[in-house]
C-alpha positions in Angstrom: -20.2 -84.5 68.6 -19.5 -85.6 65.3 -21.8 -84.4 63.0 -22.3 -85.7 59.2 -21.5 -83.2 56.3 -19.9 -80.5 58.5 -16.2 -79.9 58.3 -14.3 -81.7 60.8 -10.5 -81.7 59.9 -8.3 -79.1 58.0 -5.1 -80.0 56.7 -2.4 -78.0 55.3 1.1 -78.5 53.4 3.9 -76.6 55.5 7.6 -76.4 54.5 8.8 -75.3 57.8 6.7 -77.3 60.3 8.9 -76.1 63.4 7.9 -72.5 62.0 4.7 -73.3 61.6 3.7 -74.2 64.6 5.7 -71.7 66.7 3.4 -68.8 64.1 0.0 -69.9 65.3 0.8 -70.9 68.7 2.3 -67.7 69.4 -0.7 -65.3 66.7 -3.8 -67.4 67.9 -2.6 -69.6 71.2 -3.7 -72.8 68.9 -1.8 -76.0 70.6 0.1 -78.8 68.7 0.9 -82.5 69.2 3.4 -83.8 67.4 2.6 -87.4 64.7 6.6 -88.2 63.9 8.8 -85.5 62.2 6.8 -84.4 59.6 3.2 -84.2 61.1 1.4 -82.0 63.9 -2.4 -81.6 65.0 -3.8 -78.9 66.1 -5.9 -77.8 68.8 -8.1 -74.5 70.5 -8.3 -73.4 66.7 -11.9 -74.1 66.8 -11.7 -77.1 65.0 -9.1 -80.0 64.7 -6.6 -79.9 61.8 -2.9 -80.6 61.2 0.3 -79.6 59.3 2.3 -82.2 57.4 5.4 -81.7 55.9 6.0 -81.1 52.5 8.9 -80.0 50.0 6.8 -79.1 47.4 5.7 -75.6 46.8 2.8 -74.3 49.4 -0.4 -73.4 47.4 -4.2 -72.8 49.0 -7.1 -74.3 47.3 -9.7 -72.8 50.1 -9.9 -70.1 52.3 -9.3 -70.5 56.3 -11.5 -68.3 57.5 -10.5 -67.2 62.0 -12.6 -65.6 63.6 -11.5 -62.5 66.1 -13.4 -60.2 68.8 -10.4 -57.5 68.1 -9.2 -57.7 64.0 -6.7 -55.4 64.9 -5.2 -56.7 67.5 -5.1 -59.7 64.9 -3.8 -58.1 62.3 -0.4 -56.9 64.2 -0.4 -60.6 65.6 0.0 -61.5 62.3 2.7 -58.8 61.4 4.7 -59.3 64.6 5.1 -63.0 64.7 6.1 -63.2 60.6 3.1 -63.0 58.5 2.2 -60.4 55.6 -1.2 -59.1 54.8 -2.0 -59.9 51.5 -5.5 -58.0 51.8 -6.1 -55.3 54.2 -9.2 -55.4 56.3 -12.3 -54.4 54.3 -16.1 -54.6 55.2 -18.1 -57.0 53.9 -22.1 -57.5 54.7 -21.9 -59.1 58.1 -18.4 -57.6 59.4 -14.8 -56.7 58.5 -12.1 -58.8 57.5 -8.4 -59.7 56.3 -6.6 -61.6 54.7 -2.9 -62.9 55.5 0.2 -65.4 54.8 1.3 -67.5 57.5 5.5 -67.5 57.5 5.0 -70.8 54.7 2.7 -69.7 52.9 -0.6 -70.8 53.5 -3.1 -67.6 52.6 -6.2 -67.6 56.0 -8.6 -64.6 56.6 -9.4 -63.4 60.3 -12.7 -61.7 60.6 -15.1 -60.0 63.4 -18.3 -59.0 63.4 -17.5 -55.8 65.2 
């Protein structure tokens, strides 16, 4: 059910759609549906969204944060699958978090309340 004034979709740019899909599938178990060769939507992420192929430099205007039950495990999966840690695990009121970039430059965070 869609709710008024709630985030319903997140869209990212990528310079390599195949590499991006492989990274998020292997790291977080996301699933994809292709819409031609330049766009893929994702699901099984907690929110719906997509990746659009672009020849422009990737930059992020918002930090999307993914929840994880096991922060250290997720951090290891990010690195194993080609991501780069940009901010090591740190504590904040309510939990802990780290930031990373995916193989094409999108920066995201992962947090846990444990």
